[in-house]
C-alpha positions as CSV (number, residue, x, y, z in Angstrom):
1,M,13.3,-8.5,16.9
2,R,10.5,-6.2,17.9
3,I,12.8,-3.1,17.6
4,G,13.9,-4.1,14.2
5,A,10.2,-4.6,13.3
6,L,9.3,-1.2,14.4
7,V,12.4,0.1,12.5
8,C,11.1,-1.5,9.5
9,L,7.7,-0.1,9.7
10,L,9.1,3.5,10.3
11,L,11.4,3.2,7.4
12,A,8.4,2.4,5.3
13,L,6.3,5.1,6.5
14,A,9.2,7.3,5.6
15,A,9.8,5.9,2.1
16,G,6.2,7.0,1.5
17,G,6.7,10.4,2.8
18,V,9.6,11.1,0.8
19,W,7.3,10.0,-2.4
20,V,4.7,12.2,-1.1
21,A,7.0,15.0,-0.2
22,S,8.8,14.9,-3.8
23,G,5.5,15.3,-5.7
24,K,3.9,12.0,-5.9
25,H,5.3,11.1,-9.1
26,L,4.8,7.3,-10.8
27,A,8.5,7.4,-12.5
28,T,11.6,8.9,-11.0
29,L,12.5,12.0,-12.6
30,T,16.1,12.8,-13.7
31,S,15.6,16.2,-15.5
32,K,12.6,18.4,-15.7
33,P,11.9,21.3,-18.4
34,V,12.5,24.8,-17.2
35,E,11.2,27.8,-19.3
36,V,14.0,30.4,-19.8
37,V,13.4,33.9,-21.7
38,K,16.1,35.2,-23.7
39,T,16.3,38.4,-25.8
40,D,16.7,37.6,-29.8
41,D,19.0,39.5,-32.3
42,F,15.9,41.7,-33.1
43,G,15.2,42.8,-29.2
44,D,12.1,40.1,-29.3
45,E,11.7,38.2,-26.0
46,V,11.8,34.2,-26.8
47,K,10.7,31.6,-24.6
48,E,12.9,28.4,-24.6
49,I,12.7,25.1,-22.7
50,Q,15.9,23.9,-21.4
51,W,16.2,20.6,-19.5
52,Q,17.7,20.8,-15.9
53,E,19.1,18.1,-14.1
54,T,17.4,16.7,-11.2
55,F,16.5,13.9,-9.0
56,E,13.2,13.6,-7.9
57,P,12.3,9.8,-6.5
58,G,9.0,8.2,-8.2
59,L,6.7,5.3,-7.1
60,D,9.2,2.9,-9.0
61,L,11.7,3.5,-6.3
62,C,9.8,4.5,-3.5
63,G,7.0,1.7,-3.7
64,P,9.1,-1.7,-3.7
65,A,11.4,0.2,-0.7
66,G,8.2,0.8,1.5
67,G,6.7,-2.3,0.4
68,G,9.7,-4.3,1.1
69,F,10.3,-2.7,4.4
70,L,6.3,-3.0,5.2
71,G,6.8,-6.8,4.7
72,L,10.0,-7.1,6.7
73,G,8.6,-5.5,9.6
74,A,5.4,-7.6,9.4
75,L,7.4,-10.7,9.1
76,L,9.7,-9.5,12.2
77,L,6.5,-9.0,14.2
78,F,5.1,-12.3,13.2
79,L,8.0,-14.4,14.2
80,D,8.7,-12.3,17.5
81,R,5.0,-13.1,18.2
82,R,5.4,-16.9,17.5
83,K,8.6,-17.1,19.6
84,R,7.2,-15.5,22.2
85,R,4.3,-18.0,22.4
86,A,6.3,-20.9,22.1
87,A,8.5,-20.0,25.0
88,G,5.3,-19.3,27.0
89,G,6.3,-15.6,27.5
90,A,2.8,-14.6,25.7
91,P,0.8,-12.8,28.6
92,A,-2.1,-15.1,29.7
93,R,-5.9,-14.1,28.5
94,R,-8.0,-13.6,31.4
95,R,-11.2,-14.9,31.4
96,V,-13.9,-12.5,31.9
97,D,-17.1,-14.0,33.4
98,A,-20.6,-12.2,32.8
99,A,-21.8,-10.9,35.7
């Protein structure tokens, strides 16, 4: 269970990294404006805005994914610790006497 928990925690970190690397948007972008310069019939340059298809994940996707993996990893670590303690496999605490 401990390996699964560590994998989940790494996936939560990866979800946060994907969100930061893609621009830290609150909402997922499916298209973004691109400015295009065209020449009209009279030879003047005209700026137009065209929408380009894209996919940049936002916090609305990466947040729940990261939170879910974080919660699952924490739960698996908790259950693993509880299982080891019940089986007597937890290392005994040493008592340190004051000198």
